[in-house]
MARMIFI-687875 format. One line per 2 residues: number of its first residue (from 1); for each residue y, x, z of N, C-alpha, C, O. Coordinates in steps of 0.1 Angstrom, whole numbers. Layout:
residues N
NUM = Y,X,Z,Y,X,Z,Y,X,Z,Y,X,Z; ...
This chain:
residues 25
1 = -12,8,0,0,1,1,13,9,1,23,3,0; 11,22,3,22,32,3,31,31,-10,44,31,-10
3 = 24,31,-21,24,32,-33,36,21,-34,48,24,-35; 31,6,-34,40,-5,-36,52,-3,-24,63,-6,-28
5 = 51,0,-15,61,1,-7,75,11,-14,87,7,-15; 69,23,-17,77,33,-25,87,26,-35,100,26,-37
7 = 76,21,-40,84,12,-56,95,3,-51,105,2,-56; 92,-4,-39,98,-14,-37,113,-10,-30,123,-17,-30
9 = 110,4,-23,123,7,-18,131,15,-27,143,17,-25; 125,22,-40,132,26,-50,140,15,-59,151,18,-64
11 = 134,5,-61,138,-7,-67,150,-13,-59,160,-18,-65; 148,-12,-44,159,-17,-36,171,-9,-38,182,-14,-41
13 = 169,4,-37,181,13,-40,189,13,-50,201,13,-50; 181,12,-62,187,8,-77,197,-4,-73,209,-3,-75
15 = 191,-15,-69,199,-26,-69,210,-25,-62,220,-30,-67; 210,-20,-51,222,-16,-41,233,-6,-50,245,-8,-52
17 = 224,5,-54,237,11,-61,244,3,-72,256,6,-74; 238,-6,-80,242,-12,-88,252,-20,-84,261,-21,-92
19 = 252,-26,-73,258,-38,-65,272,-30,-61,283,-35,-62; 270,-17,-57,281,-9,-53,290,-6,-66,302,-8,-66
21 = 283,-1,-76,290,0,-90,300,-14,-90,312,-14,-88; 293,-22,-93,299,-35,-97,312,-37,-88,322,-39,-94
23 = 311,-38,-72,320,-37,-63,332,-29,-64,344,-32,-61; 326,-18,-68,340,-8,-69,348,-9,-80,359,-3,-81
25 = 343,-16,-89,352,-13,-103,362,-25,-102,371,-27,-110
């Protein structure tokens, strides 16, 4: 399950980064 967890975390980080970029514009 660790692999799925890692994938989930990386996807979450990408989402947060995208949100931050949109908010900062």
